[in-house]
N, C-alpha and C positions, 0 to 999 in steps of 0.2 A: 100702338095697346097690340095686347093678344093677335101675334103668328105664327104659325105652327107649333098648339099649344106651348108655348115660353110665352112668359113675361117679361114687360120689362120694369123694374121698380127704380125710384126715387129713393131717396137722402137726405129727412133735416136734418142734420152735421159728418160732422167725416171724425173728426177727431176718440180716444180713445171708446166708448165704446159703443159709436156708434163706425168707426175704425175697424171692429169686429164683425159687426153682422153686415160694412160693405164684404170685408174677404167670405166668407158663408156665403151671402149671397151670390157672387162675384165668379163660386165656385160650384153656387149649384146648380145642373142640368137643367133645370127650369125655368131661369132664368135666361133671357137674349141681350138684353139692354141694360146697366148703370145709369145712374145722376146721381149728383152728390146734389144740396145748396148750404152754401154756407155762407153770413152776409159778409165774408169778406173773404171770400174764396178760398181757402184754403183746407188742403188737404192732407192725408201722413199716406196717401196715397194713389203714386204719376201714374197709376192705368187709370182712372176712370175719371171722369169728366166735372169736371168741378160749377156751378155756378151760384151771379148771387140772385137770379131773378126769380123766385120759388115760384114763380108760373108753372116756368119750365116743368114744375113737377108735377103737373094737377093731368100729363100728355100720355103718365106712364097709371096700368093698367091699378099699382098701388105704389104705395106712401110709406116709406119709415120715418115716427118720430123716434128720432131719440136721438134730441137737443138735450142741456139741464134739466132736469126734473121740472121749472116754476114754469118754464116755455115751456110746456104740452099741452097744459090746456089752451095759449092761447093757440099755438099751428095746430090745433084741435078745428079752434074756429075757422080760424084760415080756410079750411080746405072743406070749413060746410056744404058748398055747394057740388063741392069735385064726386062723383059718378064711379068713383074706384073701390077698392080696402086701403083699410090706415090697422097699419102694427102701428103699436103703438109704446114705449118702455114705460112699466111702472112706474109711477102713480101714474095711471090720467089728470085727475085734479088734488091741486093742493089746500085749496080749500071744499069750508059747505055749500058756497056762495054756488061756484066753480062748477063747483055734484049740483046744483039744480041748473043750473045752466044746461046741462050738460045732460039730467035728465030729458028737455025740455026739447029738446031740438030731434025731429021726425025719425018714427022709428024704422023706418030704412036708409038713413046713416048712421044709424046706433048701429043696426043687425050688421054694419060690412067693417066695423069696430070689434080690433083684436089687439086682446091687452096682452104682454108677454108677459106670464111670471112663469117661469119656463119649469123651474123649479117643479110645476108640478111637472114631467113628460123628466125625474132623471131617474136615475135607480135606487137610489133613498127616498122617496116619495113611493113610487111601486113596492117597495118593504115595506115598510111605516101603514101602506093602504091595503094590502093584503091578512097583510095581523092582525088589523082593526076590521075586515069583514071575516073575517073567521072566528070559529070560538074559540083560534088558543091563550088571546089574549085574555080575555074574558072581562071584567067593565074595565072601559081603561079608569083612572086614577087618577093619574100627572101626568101632562106633558113639560119635561124641561131641553130651552136650545138654547148654548151659547157661539154664536158666533164674531169671530172676535180678533181681529188684527191689527200692529201698526202706523197704517196709512199716515194716519195722523203725526205722524213725524221721522214723514216723508217729502225732501223738498220742497216739490210739489201741488203741496197737499197746501198749503199756507195762501197760493193767489187761486187756488180752484172754484171753483162755486161749492163744494161740497165746502168748501169754512165755512160759509158762511149763506149756506141754505137754512132754509129756517124750521126744519124736525131734522134737520144733520141725519143722520146716518139712521137714522127712521125711517123715514122715505124710499132710501137708499136700498137697502141690506134688511127693516125689522119689517117692513109690509111682504120681501115674500113670507117670511114664517106667520104672516097674519092670513093670508091670504090660505095657504097651506092645509092651516088648520083649519077658515073655514070649509074647502075643501073637503078634509081627512074626514069633521067629524059631523059637515053637513049641518055649522052653523051659522041663520041666515042672520044675526042679529048679533053683533054683541057688545052687546047694553053698556052697561060701563065700565072700562074695563082703570085698571090704574095702569100710570104712563107716569116716570119717573126717566130726565133729562138730565146731561153730563157733562161740563167739557174740562174733561185728563187734564188732558192735554196744553191747555188754557193755551190753542192756536187756533185763529179765528174766532167766531163768534156765535157756531151755533152746535148741535148734538154730537159731540163725538162717541157715546155713549147712552145710548138707553136701555129704559128695563119694560115689559108688557109683560105685566101681571093681569090671573083674570078675575082679585079678587073679589073669592068668596062667591058670584053670579050667575056662570055656567056647571051644569054638571060634571064640565070637565075641567079643573082647576089647571092651570098651564104656568108655566112664567118663559119669553124671551130673552136673551139679553144678547145686546150687539153695538159693539167698539169697534174703536179707532184706534184704540190708543192702550192697546193691551199685547200683548207675544201673541203667537197664531192662536187659537186654541178655537176646534169642534169642537161640537160634543150633544148630541142629541138621545137624552134616554121616558121614554115610557113603560111608566108602570102601568099592568091591568092587574083585578085579581090576581089573576093563574101567570101571569109571565110579563114579565120582565126583558124593551128591545133594548139597547144602546148600542151607539155608532159613536168613534171619535176622530173619525176622518177617514180611517184607513179602514177596521175594520167593525161591521156590522153583529151585531150577535145576540142572540135569543138568547138566556137563560129560564128552565124549569124545569118540575115542574113547583108549585105556593110551597105543598105539603114536604120537606128538603129535609131531616135534623138525621143532629146527628147520636151520637154513638146513646146519649142519655138523654134521648127520646127530644133532644132543647131544637128548637130552627133555623135552620142554617143557610146563607147562600145558599140559590139550585145552582146547578150542573149547566153549562152551555153549552145543549143541542143542538146549536146554531148558527153556522161560521159563513159569511160571506167580502172579501175584497174589495171593498168602494172605495176609489180616491177620491177625493174629494170634489179635487182644480178637476181630474176625466171627469168626472158626474157633474159638473156644472158645466164645459163643455157642451162632451153630450149632447146636456136636454135641450144648452142651445142652439145648436144646431138642429133639433127636433121640434122646438118648439117653432122655427126658425120652417119648419120644414109641414107643418103645417099648417103656419098660414099661407104657404104659399099654397096646400092642397087643397082649398077653403077661395086660394083666388081663381085659378088654373078651373076648381069645378062649380063657380058663381055659388057654392054655399052660404050662406049668412050663420054670424056666430048664434048664438040664442040668450034672453033674457038672462038671465043667472048667469052667466060668464060678465058680463060688465059691472050688475048687481054684486056682486063677490067679489072683481075690483076696482070697485069703491069700496066692500066691507072696509080693508082692508086698510085703510086712511082713514078714518072716520075716529079713531082715537086717539091720531093728532090738527084734526080743524077746532 
């Protein structure tokens, strides 16, 4: 366990996103040792010890659950009596039954459970939050998000868990933005959202395209399109009564004022008065690193996570139950 201010960390999973987390943890000055669990003892990183005995991870200060999404709650239950901290990749549960079971777990256990929605640590989110919290935007009117690429057409997709998961791209990508929306606009209940799912690639049986919209039952209208079956496209557009923010994966701009006219007194598009270069891929990598560091600091300081953290993490999955 914790020695000289450094942490021992166990990881459930070794490949893909788990591999990225292992690299971040291995490079952290806050981590003294790493061990990973995989049922077949397989690792893409020769520098980490991999075990088939999951109980070995309970000797660590913290455990990271980065296995396929449908197994997250399975491992949470396994660690119910674990006295350390849990870092769980989103989504934390995959059904209303699992949600109820998690909420019934002891508070002291839930207060040491962190769900990784790392988009909240990105520069993109920071810009959105600054604008929403200022008077500059005015009243938020509409938020549109598009996050798409062609993963479904890669040869590795067909035999991966993503092509057969229950909610497809919704549980992997859409939930990031639903969590962000709940945080950004302090939404505690999404009520009834409209969810449309499609398999546009014809590969596997999961939804490779999902659209979630507010369906007219919130003060803010929004639409979130996520797809594994299109050319790369990342766009965010936030429209307020005073200004417009738009982001295309590289440039984030704010256009204002609303009252911009041509020589005949007709409304025209307002000029861009603020611009910042933010590369989406870099922002995502940096946000993941920041999220991991935030978690490690909590473990080192023996701090607990507030109740609202888990509540909002669960809220993001409700449209898919």
